[in-house]
N, CA, C and O atoms as a GROMACS GRO file, in nm:
protein
  340
    1UNK      N    1  13.345  10.758   6.827
    1UNK     CA    2  13.246  10.865   6.809
    1UNK      C    3  13.284  10.938   6.663
    1UNK      O    4  13.394  10.984   6.632
    2UNK      N    5  13.180  10.937   6.595
    2UNK     CA    6  13.192  11.008   6.454
    2UNK      C    7  13.238  11.163   6.481
    2UNK      O    8  13.203  11.235   6.574
    3UNK      N    9  13.328  11.194   6.373
    3UNK     CA   10  13.366  11.317   6.375
    3UNK      C   11  13.358  11.377   6.227
    3UNK      O   12  13.374  11.313   6.124
    4UNK      N   13  13.328  11.519   6.237
    4UNK     CA   14  13.313  11.582   6.094
    4UNK      C   15  13.427  11.685   6.081
    4UNK      O   16  13.456  11.768   6.167
    5UNK      N   17  13.482  11.671   5.977
    5UNK     CA   18  13.584  11.778   5.940
    5UNK      C   19  13.516  11.869   5.832
    5UNK      O   20  13.462  11.819   5.732
    6UNK      N   21  13.520  12.000   5.855
    6UNK     CA   22  13.474  12.099   5.748
    6UNK      C   23  13.593  12.152   5.688
    6UNK      O   24  13.679  12.197   5.764
    7UNK      N   25  13.612  12.154   5.566
    7UNK     CA   26  13.737  12.196   5.483
    7UNK      C   27  13.702  12.322   5.391
    7UNK      O   28  13.590  12.347   5.346
    8UNK      N   29  13.805  12.387   5.373
    8UNK     CA   30  13.808  12.498   5.300
    8UNK      C   31  13.892  12.485   5.179
    8UNK      O   32  13.977  12.396   5.180
    9UNK      N   33  13.879  12.570   5.062
    9UNK     CA   34  13.962  12.523   4.953
    9UNK      C   35  14.124  12.512   4.969
    9UNK      O   36  14.184  12.425   4.906
   10UNK      N   37  14.185  12.591   5.046
   10UNK     CA   38  14.319  12.615   5.055
   10UNK      C   39  14.378  12.475   5.080
   10UNK      O   40  14.450  12.422   4.996
   11UNK      N   41  14.346  12.418   5.193
   11UNK     CA   42  14.369  12.282   5.222
   11UNK      C   43  14.356  12.161   5.124
   11UNK      O   44  14.438  12.070   5.108
   12UNK      N   45  14.230  12.179   5.057
   12UNK     CA   46  14.216  12.084   4.956
   12UNK      C   47  14.300  12.092   4.826
   12UNK      O   48  14.333  11.996   4.757
   13UNK      N   49  14.332  12.228   4.803
   13UNK     CA   50  14.407  12.235   4.676
   13UNK      C   51  14.558  12.194   4.715
   13UNK      O   52  14.624  12.131   4.632
   14UNK      N   53  14.613  12.229   4.842
   14UNK     CA   54  14.751  12.187   4.875
   14UNK      C   55  14.766  12.056   4.904
   14UNK      O   56  14.878  12.006   4.887
   15UNK      N   57  14.668  11.983   4.948
   15UNK     CA   58  14.693  11.848   4.959
   15UNK      C   59  14.667  11.769   4.819
   15UNK      O   60  14.723  11.663   4.792
   16UNK      N   61  14.592  11.822   4.751
   16UNK     CA   62  14.561  11.759   4.603
   16UNK      C   63  14.689  11.771   4.531
   16UNK      O   64  14.718  11.679   4.454
   17UNK      N   65  14.766  11.865   4.544
   17UNK     CA   66  14.883  11.895   4.473
   17UNK      C   67  14.993  11.800   4.494
   17UNK      O   68  15.071  11.760   4.408
   18UNK      N   69  14.991  11.767   4.619
   18UNK     CA   70  15.099  11.674   4.669
   18UNK      C   71  15.051  11.526   4.691
   18UNK      O   72  15.115  11.441   4.752
   19UNK      N   73  14.917  11.507   4.627
   19UNK     CA   74  14.877  11.371   4.622
   19UNK      C   75  14.838  11.295   4.759
   19UNK      O   76  14.849  11.175   4.783
   20UNK      N   77  14.788  11.404   4.846
   20UNK     CA   78  14.764  11.361   4.991
   20UNK      C   79  14.621  11.403   5.040
   20UNK      O   80  14.601  11.436   5.157
   21UNK      N   81  14.531  11.400   4.954
   21UNK     CA   82  14.403  11.451   4.994
   21UNK      C   83  14.345  11.347   5.078
   21UNK      O   84  14.256  11.381   5.155
   22UNK      N   85  14.385  11.221   5.073
   22UNK     CA   86  14.333  11.114   5.164
   22UNK      C   87  14.351  11.147   5.310
   22UNK      O   88  14.281  11.096   5.397
   23UNK      N   89  14.456  11.240   5.336
   23UNK     CA   90  14.488  11.265   5.474
   23UNK      C   91  14.340  11.313   5.539
   23UNK      O   92  14.299  11.271   5.647
   24UNK      N   93  14.282  11.392   5.469
   24UNK     CA   94  14.148  11.449   5.531
   24UNK      C   95  14.055  11.334   5.555
   24UNK      O   96  13.995  11.336   5.663
   25UNK      N   97  14.034  11.239   5.476
   25UNK     CA   98  13.968  11.117   5.489
   25UNK      C   99  13.997  11.026   5.630
   25UNK      O  100  13.911  10.968   5.698
   26UNK      N  101  14.121  11.031   5.651
   26UNK     CA  102  14.181  10.960   5.757
   26UNK      C  103  14.174  11.034   5.883
   26UNK      O  104  14.190  10.972   5.988
   27UNK      N  105  14.152  11.164   5.881
   27UNK     CA  106  14.134  11.257   5.992
   27UNK      C  107  13.986  11.256   6.060
   27UNK      O  108  13.980  11.294   6.177
   28UNK      N  109  13.887  11.223   6.005
   28UNK     CA  110  13.750  11.232   6.051
   28UNK      C  111  13.679  11.129   5.975
   28UNK      O  112  13.721  11.081   5.870
   29UNK      N  113  13.562  11.096   6.037
   29UNK     CA  114  13.463  11.001   5.987
   29UNK      C  115  13.412  11.059   5.866
   29UNK      O  116  13.408  10.992   5.763
   30UNK      N  117  13.368  11.192   5.871
   30UNK     CA  118  13.303  11.244   5.749
   30UNK      C  119  13.401  11.380   5.716
   30UNK      O  120  13.460  11.443   5.804
   31UNK      N  121  13.404  11.408   5.584
   31UNK     CA  122  13.463  11.525   5.537
   31UNK      C  123  13.348  11.610   5.468
   31UNK      O  124  13.283  11.558   5.377
   32UNK      N  125  13.329  11.711   5.501
   32UNK     CA  126  13.231  11.829   5.442
   32UNK      C  127  13.302  11.934   5.395
   32UNK      O  128  13.412  11.968   5.439
   33UNK      N  129  13.229  11.997   5.287
   33UNK     CA  130  13.269  12.142   5.238
   33UNK      C  131  13.150  12.227   5.189
   33UNK      O  132  13.048  12.173   5.145
   34UNK      N  133  13.163  12.341   5.195
   34UNK     CA  134  13.041  12.418   5.153
   34UNK      C  135  13.043  12.417   5.009
   34UNK      O  136  13.149  12.387   4.955
   35UNK      N  137  12.936  12.448   4.931
   35UNK     CA  138  12.930  12.464   4.798
   35UNK      C  139  13.040  12.574   4.735
   35UNK      O  140  13.097  12.553   4.628
   36UNK      N  141  13.060  12.673   4.801
   36UNK     CA  142  13.165  12.784   4.758
   36UNK      C  143  13.306  12.720   4.738
   36UNK      O  144  13.381  12.746   4.644
   37UNK      N  145  13.335  12.623   4.853
   37UNK     CA  146  13.468  12.568   4.830
   37UNK      C  147  13.482  12.464   4.694
   37UNK      O  148  13.586  12.453   4.628
   38UNK      N  149  13.369  12.398   4.672
   38UNK     CA  150  13.343  12.314   4.572
   38UNK      C  151  13.391  12.400   4.445
   38UNK      O  152  13.480  12.367   4.368
   39UNK      N  153  13.314  12.516   4.438
   39UNK     CA  154  13.317  12.604   4.333
   39UNK      C  155  13.455  12.645   4.299
   39UNK      O  156  13.489  12.659   4.181
   40UNK      N  157  13.549  12.668   4.413
   40UNK     CA  158  13.674  12.726   4.417
   40UNK      C  159  13.780  12.617   4.353
   40UNK      O  160  13.871  12.644   4.274
   41UNK      N  161  13.746  12.489   4.404
   41UNK     CA  162  13.835  12.379   4.363
   41UNK      C  163  13.806  12.320   4.232
   41UNK      O  164  13.899  12.274   4.166
   42UNK      N  165  13.693  12.317   4.191
   42UNK     CA  166  13.652  12.267   4.083
   42UNK      C  167  13.558  12.130   4.105
   42UNK      O  168  13.534  12.085   4.218
   43UNK      N  169  13.510  12.071   3.986
   43UNK     CA  170  13.408  11.974   3.985
   43UNK      C  171  13.465  11.832   4.047
   43UNK      O  172  13.383  11.748   4.085
   44UNK      N  173  13.589  11.808   4.055
   44UNK     CA  174  13.643  11.702   4.079
   44UNK      C  175  13.657  11.654   4.232
   44UNK      O  176  13.761  11.605   4.276
   45UNK      N  177  13.557  11.671   4.295
   45UNK     CA  178  13.535  11.646   4.462
   45UNK      C  179  13.534  11.500   4.456
   45UNK      O  180  13.463  11.446   4.372
   46UNK      N  181  13.613  11.422   4.545
   46UNK     CA  182  13.612  11.284   4.572
   46UNK      C  183  13.465  11.258   4.619
   46UNK      O  184  13.398  11.346   4.673
   47UNK      N  185  13.423  11.141   4.597
   47UNK     CA  186  13.284  11.076   4.634
   47UNK      C  187  13.284  11.063   4.788
   47UNK      O  188  13.176  11.048   4.844
   48UNK      N  189  13.388  11.068   4.852
   48UNK     CA  190  13.373  11.058   5.014
   48UNK      C  191  13.363  11.189   5.072
   48UNK      O  192  13.335  11.195   5.191
   49UNK      N  193  13.385  11.310   4.998
   49UNK     CA  194  13.358  11.427   5.051
   49UNK      C  195  13.216  11.478   5.015
   49UNK      O  196  13.168  11.473   4.902
   50UNK      N  197  13.157  11.526   5.125
   50UNK     CA  198  13.010  11.580   5.108
   50UNK      C  199  13.003  11.725   5.091
   50UNK      O  200  13.075  11.798   5.160
   51UNK      N  201  12.927  11.770   5.009
   51UNK     CA  202  12.920  11.903   4.981
   51UNK      C  203  12.783  11.951   5.051
   51UNK      O  204  12.676  11.904   5.014
   52UNK      N  205  12.792  12.045   5.152
   52UNK     CA  206  12.674  12.072   5.251
   52UNK      C  207  12.667  12.237   5.272
   52UNK      O  208  12.764  12.291   5.326
   53UNK      N  209  12.582  12.296   5.241
   53UNK     CA  210  12.570  12.443   5.271
   53UNK      C  211  12.564  12.467   5.394
   53UNK      O  212  12.510  12.396   5.479
   54UNK      N  213  12.629  12.587   5.414
   54UNK     CA  214  12.620  12.656   5.562
   54UNK      C  215  12.470  12.674   5.591
   54UNK      O  216  12.382  12.717   5.518
   55UNK      N  217  12.465  12.626   5.727
   55UNK     CA  218  12.339  12.640   5.789
   55UNK      C  219  12.296  12.778   5.815
   55UNK      O  220  12.179  12.808   5.790
   56UNK      N  221  12.382  12.872   5.864
   56UNK     CA  222  12.350  13.018   5.873
   56UNK      C  223  12.374  13.101   5.750
   56UNK      O  224  12.475  13.169   5.737
   57UNK      N  225  12.284  13.095   5.666
   57UNK     CA  226  12.327  13.164   5.540
   57UNK      C  227  12.318  13.335   5.571
   57UNK      O  228  12.382  13.416   5.504
   58UNK      N  229  12.232  13.372   5.679
   58UNK     CA  230  12.242  13.527   5.705
   58UNK      C  231  12.374  13.578   5.753
   58UNK      O  232  12.407  13.694   5.730
   59UNK      N  233  12.460  13.484   5.827
   59UNK     CA  234  12.582  13.521   5.861
   59UNK      C  235  12.698  13.515   5.739
   59UNK      O  236  12.801  13.582   5.737
   60UNK      N  237  12.657  13.426   5.646
   60UNK     CA  238  12.728  13.427   5.524
   60UNK      C  239  12.725  13.556   5.453
   60UNK      O  240  12.828  13.617   5.423
   61UNK      N  241  12.595  13.598   5.425
   61UNK     CA  242  12.584  13.721   5.386
   61UNK      C  243  12.627  13.867   5.446
   61UNK      O  244  12.650  13.969   5.381
   62UNK      N  245  12.631  13.850   5.578
   62UNK     CA  246  12.702  13.976   5.647
   62UNK      C  247  12.845  13.964   5.608
   62UNK      O  248  12.903  14.061   5.560
   63UNK      N  249  12.899  13.856   5.624
   63UNK     CA  250  13.050  13.850   5.584
   63UNK      C  251  13.082  13.874   5.443
   63UNK      O  252  13.190  13.924   5.414
   64UNK      N  253  12.990  13.841   5.346
   64UNK     CA  254  13.003  13.888   5.202
   64UNK      C  255  13.010  14.027   5.196
   64UNK      O  256  13.098  14.084   5.131
   65UNK      N  257  12.917  14.093   5.267
   65UNK     CA  258  12.901  14.246   5.262
   65UNK      C  259  13.036  14.312   5.329
   65UNK      O  260  13.082  14.417   5.283
   66UNK      N  261  13.083  14.261   5.414
   66UNK     CA  262  13.208  14.331   5.479
   66UNK      C  263  13.343  14.272   5.413
   66UNK      O  264  13.454  14.305   5.456
   67UNK      N  265  13.326  14.188   5.313
   67UNK     CA  266  13.418  14.128   5.215
   67UNK      C  267  13.532  14.079   5.284
   67UNK      O  268  13.641  14.128   5.257
   68UNK      N  269  13.523  13.980   5.378
   68UNK     CA  270  13.620  13.917   5.463
   68UNK      C  271  13.648  13.775   5.392
   68UNK      O  272  13.550  13.708   5.359
   69UNK      N  273  13.744  13.739   5.375
   69UNK     CA  274  13.801  13.624   5.322
   69UNK      C  275  13.716  13.587   5.184
   69UNK      O  276  13.623  13.653   5.138
   70UNK      N  277  13.771  13.464   5.130
   70UNK     CA  278  13.713  13.432   5.005
   70UNK      C  279  13.590  13.354   5.029
   70UNK      O  280  13.574  13.299   5.138
   71UNK      N  281  13.496  13.345   4.930
   71UNK     CA  282  13.367  13.271   4.957
   71UNK      C  283  13.356  13.152   5.027
   71UNK      O  284  13.265  13.129   5.106
   72UNK      N  285  13.466  13.057   4.993
   72UNK     CA  286  13.468  12.920   5.075
   72UNK      C  287  13.496  12.934   5.193
   72UNK      O  288  13.442  12.863   5.279
   73UNK      N  289  13.588  13.030   5.224
   73UNK     CA  290  13.625  13.047   5.370
   73UNK      C  291  13.523  13.106   5.470
   73UNK      O  292  13.509  13.080   5.589
   74UNK      N  293  13.451  13.196   5.389
   74UNK     CA  294  13.326  13.253   5.443
   74UNK      C  295  13.215  13.150   5.510
   74UNK      O  296  13.160  13.160   5.620
   75UNK      N  297  13.201  13.062   5.424
   75UNK     CA  298  13.121  12.948   5.443
   75UNK      C  299  13.153  12.855   5.543
   75UNK      O  300  13.071  12.804   5.619
   76UNK      N  301  13.279  12.834   5.539
   76UNK     CA  302  13.346  12.726   5.601
   76UNK      C  303  13.372  12.753   5.780
   76UNK      O  304  13.357  12.676   5.874
   77UNK      N  305  13.417  12.900   5.774
   77UNK     CA  306  13.449  12.940   5.909
   77UNK      C  307  13.319  13.002   5.991
   77UNK      O  308  13.328  13.047   6.106
   78UNK      N  309  13.201  12.998   5.917
   78UNK     CA  310  13.093  13.037   5.946
   78UNK      C  311  13.015  12.928   6.031
   78UNK      O  312  12.896  12.899   6.015
   79UNK      N  313  13.090  12.878   6.114
   79UNK     CA  314  13.051  12.722   6.167
   79UNK      C  315  13.007  12.626   6.068
   79UNK      O  316  12.938  12.530   6.100
   80UNK      N  317  13.044  12.649   5.945
   80UNK     CA  318  13.015  12.564   5.854
   80UNK      C  319  12.870  12.501   5.831
   80UNK      O  320  12.772  12.564   5.870
   81UNK      N  321  12.858  12.397   5.778
   81UNK     CA  322  12.724  12.335   5.745
   81UNK      C  323  12.650  12.312   5.877
   81UNK      O  324  12.533  12.273   5.872
   82UNK      N  325  12.711  12.333   5.998
   82UNK     CA  326  12.656  12.284   6.116
   82UNK      C  327  12.579  12.399   6.196
   82UNK      O  328  12.508  12.381   6.295
   83UNK      N  329  12.609  12.528   6.132
   83UNK     CA  330  12.523  12.653   6.189
   83UNK      C  331  12.594  12.696   6.309
   83UNK      O  332  12.717  12.685   6.314
   84UNK      N  333  12.525  12.744   6.407
   84UNK     CA  334  12.576  12.806   6.517
   84UNK      C  335  12.463  12.899   6.570
   84UNK      O  336  12.353  12.915   6.517
   85UNK      N  337  12.508  12.955   6.681
   85UNK     CA  338  12.416  13.041   6.753
   85UNK      C  339  12.377  13.172   6.687
   85UNK      O  340  12.299  13.249   6.743
   0.00000   0.00000   0.00000
C-alpha cells in the first residue's frame, strides 16, 4: 500500500547535514513537503520529494495569526497537503 510522508524543515535539515536524507525516501513511497518548508531549507530539494501546498489554507492563516510554530511547521502539521476536516 502506498504511503505518504509529509516532512517539515527540521528533519530535512538534520538528515541532510549527516548525509542521510535518503532515509525519508526509504520510509514511504512518497515524500511531500509544503512550499514553506522548501523555502526554509533552500532550493536544493531532491527530485524525489514533491512540493505540495497545504489543502486547508484557512487553517494555515489562523495558525499564522496566533504565531504558532514556523511557517513550514504550520503547513506540515495542518494535516499537510492532504487537508483535513
